BALUMBA-445250 format. One record per residue (C-alpha): residue number from 1; residue in three letters; x, y, z. Coordinates in nm, 2 decimals. Each point is the difference from the previous one (the first is absolute). Example, Ala and Ser with C-alpha at 12.3 -4.5 7.8 and 13.67 -1.06 7.14 Angstrom:
<recs>
{1 Ala {1.23 -0.45 0.78}} {2 Ser {0.14 0.34 -0.07}} 
</recs>
This chain:
<recs>
{1 Met {-2.56 1.53 2.55}} {2 Ser {-0.28 -0.11 -0.20}} {3 Glu {-0.13 -0.34 0.14}} {4 Asn {-0.02 -0.12 -0.36}} {5 Glu {0.35 0.08 -0.09}} {6 Thr {0.22 -0.29 -0.06}} {7 Thr {0.35 0.10 0.13}} {8 Tyr {0.38 -0.19 -0.04}} {9 Asp {0.31 0.08 0.11}} {10 Ile {0.19 -0.12 -0.35}} {11 Ala {-0.17 0.03 -0.31}} {12 Val {0.22 -0.17 -0.26}} {13 Ile {-0.15 0.12 -0.39}} {14 Gly {0.11 -0.30 -0.23}} {15 Gly {-0.01 -0.37 0.00}} {16 Gly {0.37 -0.05 -0.21}} {17 Pro {0.30 -0.18 0.20}} {18 Ala {0.06 0.36 0.17}} {19 Gly {-0.33 0.08 0.10}} {20 Ala {-0.09 -0.40 0.15}} {21 Ile {0.32 0.00 0.21}} {22 Ala {-0.06 0.35 0.15}} {23 Ala {-0.36 -0.12 0.09}} {24 Trp {0.19 -0.33 0.13}} {25 Glu {0.23 0.21 0.19}} {26 Ala {-0.24 0.22 0.15}} {27 Ala {-0.26 -0.23 0.05}} {28 Arg {0.22 -0.25 0.19}} {29 Gln {0.15 0.26 0.21}} {30 Gly {-0.36 0.06 0.15}} {31 Lys {-0.09 0.30 -0.20}} {32 Thr {-0.36 -0.01 -0.14}} {33 Thr {0.08 -0.01 -0.36}} {34 Leu {-0.21 0.06 -0.38}} {35 Leu {0.16 -0.13 -0.30}} {36 Leu {-0.21 0.15 -0.26}} {37 Asp {0.06 -0.10 -0.37}} {38 Arg {-0.21 0.06 -0.31}} {39 Gly {0.09 -0.38 -0.08}} {40 Gly {-0.06 -0.18 -0.37}} {41 Arg {0.36 0.12 -0.15}} {42 Ile {0.29 -0.18 0.00}} {43 Lys {0.33 0.18 -0.05}} {44 Pro {0.22 -0.08 -0.32}} {45 Cys {0.33 -0.16 0.15}} {46 Gly {0.24 -0.26 -0.09}} {47 Gly {-0.06 -0.12 0.35}} {48 Ala {0.38 -0.07 0.13}} {49 Ile {0.10 0.01 0.40}} {50 Pro {0.35 -0.07 0.15}} {51 Pro {-0.07 -0.30 0.24}} {52 Arg {0.09 0.25 0.29}} {53 Ala {-0.31 0.12 -0.02}} {54 Phe {-0.25 -0.26 0.10}} {55 Glu {0.25 -0.06 0.32}} {56 Glu {0.04 0.37 0.08}} {57 Phe {-0.38 0.07 -0.05}} {58 Glu {-0.12 -0.38 0.13}} {59 Leu {-0.15 -0.12 -0.35}} {60 Pro {-0.10 -0.37 -0.03}} {61 Asp {0.21 -0.18 -0.34}} {62 Ser {-0.37 -0.11 -0.09}} {63 Leu {0.01 0.37 -0.16}} {64 Leu {0.27 -0.08 -0.27}} {65 Ala {-0.14 -0.07 -0.32}} {66 Ala {0.36 -0.06 -0.13}} {67 Arg {0.36 0.04 0.10}} {68 Ala {0.22 0.05 -0.28}} {69 Asn {0.38 -0.08 0.04}} {70 Cys {0.11 0.19 -0.32}} {71 Ala {0.00 0.35 -0.15}} {72 Arg {0.04 0.06 -0.41}} {73 Met {0.07 0.30 -0.12}} {74 Ile {-0.05 0.03 -0.36}} {75 Ser {0.16 0.32 -0.20}} {76 Pro {-0.11 0.19 -0.30}} {77 Glu {0.20 -0.22 -0.28}} {78 Gly {-0.16 -0.32 0.20}} {79 Arg {0.30 -0.11 0.21}} {80 Glu {-0.07 -0.20 0.30}} {81 Val {0.11 0.06 0.35}} {82 Asp {-0.03 -0.23 0.30}} {83 Met {0.00 0.09 0.35}} {84 Pro {-0.03 -0.30 0.19}} {85 Ile {-0.13 0.04 0.34}} {86 Asn {0.17 -0.13 0.35}} {87 Gly {-0.35 -0.10 0.13}} {88 Tyr {-0.31 0.13 -0.17}} {89 Val {-0.22 0.29 -0.05}} {90 Gly {-0.37 -0.06 0.13}} {91 Met {-0.27 0.07 -0.28}} {92 Val {-0.35 0.04 0.13}} {93 Asp {-0.30 0.11 -0.17}} {94 Arg {-0.15 0.35 0.14}} {95 Glu {-0.35 -0.12 -0.06}} {96 His {0.00 -0.24 0.29}} {97 Phe {0.31 0.11 0.18}} {98 Asp {-0.22 0.38 0.06}} {99 Glu {-0.24 -0.21 0.11}} {100 Trp {0.16 -0.22 0.26}} {101 Leu {0.19 0.33 0.14}} {102 Cys {-0.36 0.19 0.07}} {103 Glu {-0.15 -0.32 0.15}} {104 Arg {0.31 -0.05 0.25}} {105 Ala {-0.10 0.40 0.08}} {106 Glu {-0.35 -0.11 0.04}} {107 Thr {0.11 -0.26 0.22}} {108 Ala {0.21 0.19 0.24}} {109 Gly {-0.30 0.22 0.07}} {110 Ala {-0.03 0.28 -0.32}} {111 Lys {-0.34 0.08 -0.12}} {112 Arg {0.03 -0.04 -0.38}} {113 Ala {-0.25 0.24 -0.23}} {114 Thr {-0.05 0.00 -0.37}} {115 Gly {-0.02 0.31 -0.10}} {116 Arg {0.11 0.29 -0.23}} {117 Phe {0.20 0.30 0.20}} {118 Met {-0.11 0.31 -0.05}} {119 Arg {0.13 0.29 0.21}} {120 Ile {0.16 0.04 0.35}} {121 Thr {-0.14 0.30 0.20}} {122 Arg {0.19 0.14 0.31}} {123 Arg {-0.16 0.05 0.33}} {124 Asp {0.05 0.25 0.27}} {125 Asp {0.08 -0.26 0.27}} {126 Gly {0.32 -0.12 -0.27}} {127 Arg {-0.19 -0.34 -0.09}} {128 Val {-0.14 -0.01 -0.39}} {129 Asp {-0.30 -0.11 -0.16}} {130 Ile {0.01 -0.28 -0.28}} {131 Ala {-0.25 0.01 -0.29}} {132 Tyr {-0.01 -0.31 -0.19}} {133 Arg {-0.28 -0.12 -0.25}} {134 Ala {-0.05 -0.35 0.06}} {135 Arg {0.04 -0.26 -0.27}} {136 Ala {-0.36 -0.09 -0.02}} {137 Ala {-0.15 0.39 0.04}} {138 Thr {-0.18 0.18 -0.28}} {139 Arg {0.14 0.35 -0.08}} {140 Asp {-0.35 0.12 0.12}} {141 Met {0.08 -0.13 0.35}} {142 Pro {0.19 0.13 0.30}} {143 Glu {0.38 -0.03 0.06}} {144 Thr {0.11 -0.20 0.29}} {145 Thr {0.22 0.19 0.26}} {146 Val {0.17 -0.08 0.25}} {147 Val {0.28 0.17 0.23}} {148 Ala {0.33 -0.12 0.08}} {149 Arg {0.26 0.16 0.21}} {150 Ala {0.30 -0.07 -0.27}} {151 Val {-0.01 -0.12 -0.35}} {152 Val {0.26 -0.23 -0.24}} {153 Gly {-0.04 0.12 -0.31}} {154 Ala {0.08 -0.33 -0.26}} {155 Asp {-0.22 0.03 -0.26}} {156 Gly {0.25 -0.02 -0.27}} {157 Ala {0.14 0.16 -0.25}} {158 Arg {-0.17 0.35 -0.08}} {159 Ser {-0.13 -0.06 0.38}} {160 Ser {-0.31 0.22 0.07}} {161 Val {0.11 0.04 0.34}} {162 Ala {0.37 0.13 -0.07}} {163 Arg {-0.17 0.28 -0.27}} {164 Gln {-0.24 0.10 0.28}} {165 Thr {0.29 0.06 0.26}} {166 Ile {0.33 -0.01 -0.11}} {167 Ala {0.14 0.30 -0.18}} {168 Gly {0.14 -0.12 -0.31}} {169 Ala {-0.11 -0.33 0.01}} {170 Glu {-0.12 0.08 -0.39}} {171 Asp {0.38 -0.01 -0.14}} {172 Ile {0.14 -0.29 0.06}} {173 Pro {0.12 -0.22 -0.28}} {174 Phe {-0.12 -0.31 -0.13}} {175 Val {0.03 -0.24 -0.27}} {176 Ala {-0.35 -0.19 -0.16}} {177 Ala {-0.02 -0.39 0.05}} {178 Tyr {-0.23 -0.20 -0.19}} {179 His {0.04 -0.39 0.05}} {180 Glu {-0.26 -0.31 -0.16}} {181 Ile {-0.03 -0.26 0.23}} {182 Val {0.00 -0.32 -0.21}} {183 Ala {0.01 -0.39 0.05}} {184 Ser {0.34 -0.13 0.00}} {185 Pro {0.10 -0.18 -0.32}} {186 Pro {0.20 -0.33 0.06}} {187 Ala {0.34 -0.03 0.09}} {188 Gly {0.27 0.06 -0.27}} {189 Thr {-0.23 0.14 -0.22}} {190 Ala {0.13 0.30 -0.16}} {191 Gly {0.30 -0.03 0.26}} {192 Phe {-0.25 0.04 0.24}} {193 Asp {0.10 -0.11 0.38}} {194 Gly {-0.25 0.04 0.30}} {195 Ala {0.31 0.03 0.25}} {196 Arg {0.18 0.30 -0.20}} {197 Cys {-0.09 0.36 -0.01}} {198 Asp {0.04 0.19 -0.36}} {199 Val {0.06 0.37 -0.01}} {200 Tyr {0.01 0.15 -0.37}} {201 Tyr {0.22 0.31 -0.02}} {202 Gln {-0.13 0.08 -0.33}} {203 Gly {-0.10 0.35 -0.14}} {204 Lys {-0.26 -0.17 -0.25}} {205 Leu {-0.14 -0.13 0.32}} {206 Ser {0.04 0.28 0.24}} {207 Pro {0.14 0.35 -0.11}} {208 Asp {0.17 0.10 0.37}} {209 Phe {-0.08 -0.29 0.23}} {210 Tyr {-0.07 -0.39 -0.07}} {211 Ala {-0.23 -0.30 -0.09}} {212 Trp {0.02 -0.31 0.20}} {213 Val {-0.15 -0.32 0.01}} {214 Phe {-0.04 -0.15 0.35}} {215 Pro {-0.17 -0.36 0.08}} {216 His {-0.23 -0.08 0.27}} {217 Gly {-0.06 -0.33 0.00}} {218 Glu {-0.30 -0.11 -0.20}} {219 Gln {-0.05 0.42 -0.16}} {220 Thr {0.32 0.22 -0.09}} {221 Ser {0.02 0.38 0.02}} {222 Val {0.08 0.14 -0.33}} {223 Gly {0.08 0.37 0.07}} {224 Val {0.13 0.33 -0.16}} {225 Gly {0.05 0.32 0.18}} {226 Thr {0.10 0.39 -0.17}} {227 Ala {-0.05 0.34 0.05}} {228 Ile {-0.01 0.09 -0.37}} {229 Lys {-0.35 0.13 -0.08}} {230 Gly {-0.14 -0.17 -0.28}} {231 Phe {0.20 -0.29 -0.04}} {232 Ser {-0.27 -0.34 -0.04}} {233 Met {0.08 -0.20 0.30}} {234 Arg {-0.25 -0.24 -0.13}} {235 Gln {0.19 -0.05 -0.33}} {236 Ala {0.30 -0.03 0.19}} {237 Ile {-0.16 -0.28 0.21}} {238 Glu {-0.15 -0.14 -0.32}} {239 Asp {0.33 -0.05 -0.17}} {240 Leu {0.16 -0.13 0.33}} {241 Arg {-0.23 -0.24 0.04}} {242 Ala {0.03 -0.14 -0.38}} {243 Ser {0.40 -0.02 0.04}} {244 Thr {-0.03 -0.22 0.32}} {245 Gly {-0.28 -0.25 -0.11}} {246 Met {-0.27 0.16 0.17}} {247 Ala {-0.19 0.16 -0.28}} {248 Glu {-0.28 -0.26 0.06}} {249 Ser {0.02 -0.03 0.33}} {250 Thr {-0.39 0.05 0.24}} {251 Thr {0.07 0.35 0.12}} {252 Ile {-0.14 0.01 0.35}} {253 Arg {0.01 0.38 0.09}} {254 Arg {0.16 0.32 -0.12}} {255 Glu {0.08 0.31 0.19}} {256 Gly {0.18 0.30 -0.02}} {257 Ala {0.09 0.31 0.30}} {258 Pro {0.27 0.23 0.05}} {259 Ile {0.31 -0.06 0.19}} {260 Pro {0.20 0.22 0.23}} {261 Leu {0.34 0.06 -0.11}} {262 Lys {0.15 0.21 0.32}} {263 Pro {-0.13 0.06 0.37}} {264 Leu {-0.17 0.30 0.07}} {265 Lys {0.20 0.27 0.17}} {266 Arg {-0.28 -0.02 0.34}} {267 Trp {-0.23 -0.30 0.07}} {268 Asp {-0.14 0.19 0.29}} {269 Asp {-0.27 0.32 0.02}} {270 Gly {0.14 0.10 0.35}} {271 His {-0.39 -0.07 0.11}} {272 Asn {-0.08 -0.38 0.03}} {273 Val {0.03 -0.15 -0.38}} {274 Val {0.31 -0.19 -0.11}} {275 Leu {0.05 -0.16 -0.33}} {276 Ala {0.11 -0.33 -0.05}} {277 Gly {0.10 -0.29 -0.34}} {278 Asp {-0.03 0.17 -0.35}} {279 Ala {-0.20 0.33 0.14}} {280 Ala {0.33 0.07 0.16}} {281 Gly {0.21 -0.10 -0.27}} {282 Gly {0.16 -0.27 0.13}} {283 Val {0.06 -0.19 -0.30}} {284 Ala {0.34 -0.09 -0.12}} {285 Pro {0.14 0.20 -0.29}} {286 Ala {0.18 -0.22 -0.30}} {287 Ser {-0.23 -0.32 0.11}} {288 Gly {-0.30 0.09 0.09}} {289 Glu {-0.03 -0.24 0.28}} {290 Gly {-0.22 0.13 0.29}} {291 Ile {-0.15 -0.26 0.20}} {292 Tyr {0.25 -0.03 0.23}} {293 Tyr {0.03 0.33 0.04}} {294 Ala {-0.39 0.07 0.05}} {295 Leu {0.00 -0.23 0.28}} {296 Leu {0.28 0.21 0.17}} {297 Ser {-0.16 0.28 -0.02}} {298 Gly {-0.32 -0.13 0.11}} {299 Arg {0.18 -0.12 0.31}} {300 Leu {0.19 0.37 0.01}} {301 Ala {-0.33 0.20 0.01}} {302 Ala {-0.16 -0.21 0.21}} {303 Glu {0.25 0.03 0.29}} {304 Ala {-0.01 0.37 -0.08}} {305 Val {-0.37 0.09 0.01}} {306 Ile {0.01 -0.27 0.34}} {307 Ala {0.25 0.23 0.14}} {308 Phe {-0.20 0.30 -0.09}} {309 Cys {-0.30 -0.14 0.13}} {310 Glu {0.16 -0.10 0.37}} {311 Thr {0.20 0.32 0.05}} {312 Gly {-0.18 0.28 -0.23}} {313 Gln {0.32 0.09 -0.15}} {314 Val {-0.02 0.09 -0.35}} {315 Lys {0.41 -0.04 -0.06}} {316 Gln {-0.12 -0.41 0.04}} {317 Leu {-0.13 0.05 -0.35}} {318 Ala {0.32 0.08 -0.15}} {319 Arg {0.17 -0.32 0.11}} {320 Ala {-0.14 -0.20 -0.25}} {321 Arg {0.18 0.18 -0.28}} {322 Lys {0.32 0.08 0.19}} {323 Arg {0.05 -0.43 0.07}} {324 Phe {-0.10 -0.11 -0.33}} {325 Met {0.27 0.23 -0.19}} {326 Arg {0.26 -0.07 0.25}} {327 Ala {0.00 -0.36 -0.08}} {328 His {-0.09 0.06 -0.38}} {329 Gly {0.06 0.32 -0.12}} {330 Arg {0.37 -0.01 -0.12}} {331 Val {-0.12 -0.32 -0.18}} {332 Phe {-0.31 0.20 -0.17}} {333 Trp {0.28 0.26 -0.10}} {334 Ile {0.20 -0.17 -0.20}} {335 Leu {-0.28 -0.27 -0.16}} {336 Arg {-0.14 0.37 -0.09}} {337 Gln {0.31 0.10 -0.16}} {338 Met {0.09 -0.35 -0.16}} {339 Gln {-0.37 0.02 -0.18}} {340 Arg {0.06 0.37 -0.13}} {341 Phe {0.36 -0.14 -0.16}} {342 Trp {-0.09 -0.35 -0.17}} {343 Tyr {-0.33 0.04 -0.03}} {344 Ile {0.05 0.26 -0.24}} {345 Asn {0.05 -0.17 -0.34}} {346 Asp {0.08 -0.34 -0.18}} {347 Lys {0.33 0.03 0.01}} {348 Arg {0.05 0.06 0.36}} {349 Arg {-0.27 -0.28 0.09}} {350 Glu {0.22 -0.25 -0.19}} {351 Arg {0.33 0.14 0.15}} {352 Phe {-0.20 -0.06 0.40}} {353 Val {-0.16 -0.38 -0.12}} {354 Asn {0.40 -0.06 -0.09}} {355 Ile {0.14 0.14 0.36}} {356 Cys {-0.27 -0.24 0.13}} {357 Arg {0.22 -0.28 -0.12}} {358 Asp {0.25 0.08 0.28}} {359 Pro {0.04 -0.21 0.29}} {360 Asp {0.01 0.26 0.26}} {361 Val {-0.27 0.19 -0.12}} {362 Gln {-0.21 -0.28 0.01}} {363 His {0.14 -0.10 0.38}} {364 Leu {-0.05 0.36 0.09}} {365 Thr {-0.36 0.04 -0.17}} {366 Trp {-0.16 -0.31 0.18}} {367 Glu {0.20 0.09 0.32}} {368 Ala {-0.18 0.34 0.05}} {369 Tyr {-0.35 -0.13 -0.19}} {370 Met {-0.02 -0.27 0.28}} {371 His {0.09 0.17 0.29}} {372 Lys {-0.05 0.39 -0.10}} {373 Arg {0.24 0.17 0.10}} {374 Leu {0.36 0.07 -0.19}} {375 Val {0.26 -0.28 0.03}} {376 Lys {0.32 0.17 0.18}} {377 Ala {0.23 -0.35 -0.01}} {378 Arg {0.14 0.00 -0.27}} {379 Pro {0.15 0.33 -0.11}} {380 Leu {0.22 -0.15 -0.27}} {381 Ala {-0.26 -0.09 -0.19}} {382 His {-0.20 0.30 0.01}} {383 Phe {0.38 0.18 -0.11}} {384 Arg {-0.03 -0.30 -0.28}} {385 Ile {-0.35 0.11 -0.14}} {386 Phe {0.08 0.41 0.03}} {387 Cys {0.26 -0.11 -0.25}} {388 Lys {-0.19 -0.22 -0.22}} {389 Asp {-0.24 0.28 0.02}} {390 Met {0.20 0.30 -0.12}} {391 Gly {0.13 -0.24 -0.25}} {392 His {-0.36 -0.06 -0.15}} {393 Leu {-0.07 0.41 0.07}} {394 Leu {0.29 0.07 -0.23}} {395 Gly {-0.06 -0.25 -0.26}} {396 Leu {0.36 -0.21 0.13}} {397 Val {-0.22 -0.31 0.04}} {398 Ser {-0.19 -0.15 -0.31}} {399 Ser {-0.37 -0.09 0.07}} {400 His {0.05 -0.28 -0.28}} {401 Arg {0.09 -0.32 0.20}} 
</recs>
């Protein structure tokens, strides 16, 4: 080994919630850790996060930009259904949230580096060389290379780490997301409520997903997602801002990115790489919720590579996906089926929003969201929902109520 080599136990590629949590967990467990992030980019995100995440991942309330106590679903015909929350859903601004997580990882001992990940090269001794181009480097300057025993790939959707190391990573389905962060209008403007998240199930705004207005205190995320190529998301946001009284609101920033909608079948390469967050496809279908699942998958990935480093057993790497899917795979499957059926056209969206009026649906929805598990304590409620769903599917229940 060259005396000039910089060697780490664990290298984490990507500084979003998944990568930052992985680096924090590894560093505080005494592993020498590199956290590499390209910097200068904020992921488009509604910013919703359940309160349990703050306790589970030791997050301070100061990271909350707002608390939402209601979600409003808006149908294609403009019908509104309020779903009050027993408690609140936290709203964060990713610009500050992600940076706080990275700073905490650094405080725990992780070495932060800013640069663009280039490649992983395997060594004969089982370690890997990780090449990256420092942010300030010019094209004629040499790349920086470090050595690591294990890697956590948390570099987002269309992950370069995944594409270089995991077979089938390029086949993951995506929804394109775009949002504009704007100055929040005064309360009451065109019905604006800083404590309510509005979700628009309207084909004119998104032909196969949804659009949203999520307040973050002084700022608001106005966004849309779709997998339909050629659909103008910018025009959809322009129309949505006009209809919600935010056409003249100051635009603070614009961001776009793909959002994966199905976990990869494999998160590890069988050698020393494990994926986490969007890179692994850990985003809930139908809702696109990703922050909580990114935090969790980052922790699971860190625990897997720590176990690998301590035992040398490659089988430890597969634990991350197994544990994640054991806890949330069934929910993801149900949400994927729901998206496939209800989001297909405006007629079904109208019925879907109408179903959301039902108190049983609202209770079970929030219980599942807040606690991140399917609710089994109310079998009669599940049966009633099943009967009502069948009525809507068969057209026996009117959507015009």
